[in-house]
N, C-alpha and C positions, 0 to 999 in steps of 0.2 A: 465529362469533367463537372458539369452542373450537378449531376446526381451525387458525385463525390463530395461536392461542397455542401449540398443539402445534408448528407449524412454527417459531415464534419460539424455543421451547425447544430444538428441534433445531439451529437456527442458533447459539444461544448456546453449546451444547456444542461445536459446530464451531469457533466463535470462540475459546473457552477453550483447546481443543487446539492451534489454530494459534498462539495467543499464546505458549503454553508452548514449542512447537517453535521459533518464531522466537527467543525469549529464550534458550533453551538453545544454539541455533546461534550467536547473538551472543556468548555467554560463551565458547564453544569457539573461535570465530574470533579474538576479542580476546586470549584466553590464548595461542593459537598465535602470533599476531603479536607479542605482547610477548616471548614466549620466543625467537623467532627474532631479534628486534631485539637483545635482551640478549646472546644468544650471538654475534651478528654483531659487536657492540661489543667482545666479549672476544676477537675475532680468529678465531673458528671459521669456516673456509671454507665448510663445508656449509650453515651458517645463512645466510651471505651469498649463496650460490647459490640457496637456497630462497626468500629474501625476494621476488624478482621474481614468483614464481609465485602470491603472494597479494597482488599489487598492488591487487586489487579489494576488499581487506578494509575499508579506510576507507569506501568508498562503500557497502558492504554494511552496515556498522554504522550509518551515517547513515540509510539507508532502513529498516533493521531497527528503529531507534528510532521512526521514523515509524509503522511498522506496529504496534508494541507500543502506542504512545500511542493510536492511533485504534481499535484493537481493544479496548483497555481502556476507552476512552470509550463505545464501543458496548455493552460488557458492563455498564458502570455504569448506562447508560440502561435496559437490560433488567432489572437488579436494583433499580432505583429508588435507586441509591446516588450519583447525580449531585448536584452542589451545588444546593441548593434553599433558598429563604428561605420558611419556613413559619409565620411569626408570625401572619399574618392567617387562614390556614386553621384554626389551632388555636382562634381566637376565634370563628369562624363556626359557624353551625348545620350539621348534616349535609347538608342540601339545598344551602345556599350553598357549602359546601366542595366538593361534587360538581360544582357549576356552575363554580367557580373552577378545579378540576382539569381540567375539560373545556376551558375557555377557554385555560388555560396550555398544555395538551397540543397543541391545534390551532395556537396561536400559535408555540410553539417548534418544532413540526413544520414549519410553513411557513418559518421562518427556516432550519432545517437543510436543507430542500429547496432553498431559494434559494442557500445557500452551496454545496451540492453542484453545482448547475447552473453557477454562476459558475466554480468551480474546475475542473470538467470542461471547460468551454469554454476556459479558460486553457491547460490541458494539451493539448487538441486543437489550439489555435492554435500552441503551441510545437512540436507534433509535426511541423509542416511543415518545420521547420529541421533538416536532417540534418547532424550533425557530420562533420568530415573523416574521423575514424577509422571511420565507418560508411558511407563512400562508396568505391566502386571506379571507377577510370577505365577506360572501355571505348572502343573505336573509335567507337562511336556517341554517346559522351558519358559523363556521370556516372550511376551507378546505386547504389541502396542495396545494401549488402552481402548482404542477404537475397534480393534480386532479381537478383543477378549470376549468369551461367551458371557451370557447374562449371569451364570452361576458364579462368576469371579467377582461380582460386585456385591456390596453390602451397604449398610447405613453410613459407614465411614468412607467408602469409596464409590463414587458415582461416575457414570459415563457422561462425558461432555457431548451431549447429543448434537448441539448446533455445530460445534467444531467438527465432529465426526461426519456430519452431513456435508459440510463444505469440503472436508478432506476427501470424501468419496467422489464428489464432483470433480475435484482437481485431479485425483488419480485416474478418473475416466478420461481425462485430457492428457494423461501421461505426465502430470506435474505432481509428484509425490511430496508431501510435506509432513513433518512429524509433530509440529507444534503450531498453535495459533499465531505465535510471533512470526514464524517462518511464512505462514500464509499471508499475513499482513505485509510482509516485506516484498511480496510479489508486485505491489503497486509500483515499485521502482523500475523493474524491467518493462512492465506494461506501459508506463508513461513514456519511457524512452522510446519504445517501439512506436507509440502513437505520435510522439513528436517527430520521429524519423519520417513517418508517413506524411505528416503535415509539411515538413520541409521539402520532401520530394514533390508533393503536389504544387507547392509554391514555386519550386524550381522549374 
C-alpha cells in the first residue's frame, strides 16, 4: 500500500504540473487571440493576416478547459478535497466511520470506473467516423490523412506529423482516434479511471 501511495503522490505532482502548464498555455493563447482580433478590428493588416494561423485557438481553449477541469477533479480526489457530505461520519464511532469510508470509497470508485468505461466506449465509437478534413482522396479510394502516402501531399496539403505520431501510439494501445479533438477527449475516461483507483485505495 505504501508503494501505491508513493506512486499516487508522483502522479499527483505530475497532474499539478500538467494542469499549470495547460492553464498558462490557455491564458497565452486567449490573450494572443484577443490582441490579434482587436488589432484586426482597428484595421491593422498584419493582425488580419495572422488571425488565420491561430484558427485552432477556440478548439484548443475548449479542450484545455476540459483538461483543467478533470485534472483538477482528480487532484481534489487525491487531496480529499472533493465535495462530501460528512454529517453521519461525524456522529458515528471510529469503527463505524472507517466502515462507512470504505463503503463509500468502493461505491464511488465503482461509479467512476463505470463512467470511464462508458465514455471511453463512446469516444471509440465516434472515432470510426473520419471528418472530410482528415481524409485524402486516392486512386484506390479514401484514406485517413495519417495513412496517406507522401505522394498525396503538396504545398496546400500537409501531414500533421505530431498528431499522426500520437495517433500511432494510441493505435498501438488499441485506442484508435481520427482527429486531435478525439485524442484530447481521452483525458475524461483516463481521469475517471484514475479517480476510481484512488477511491478504491482510500476505501
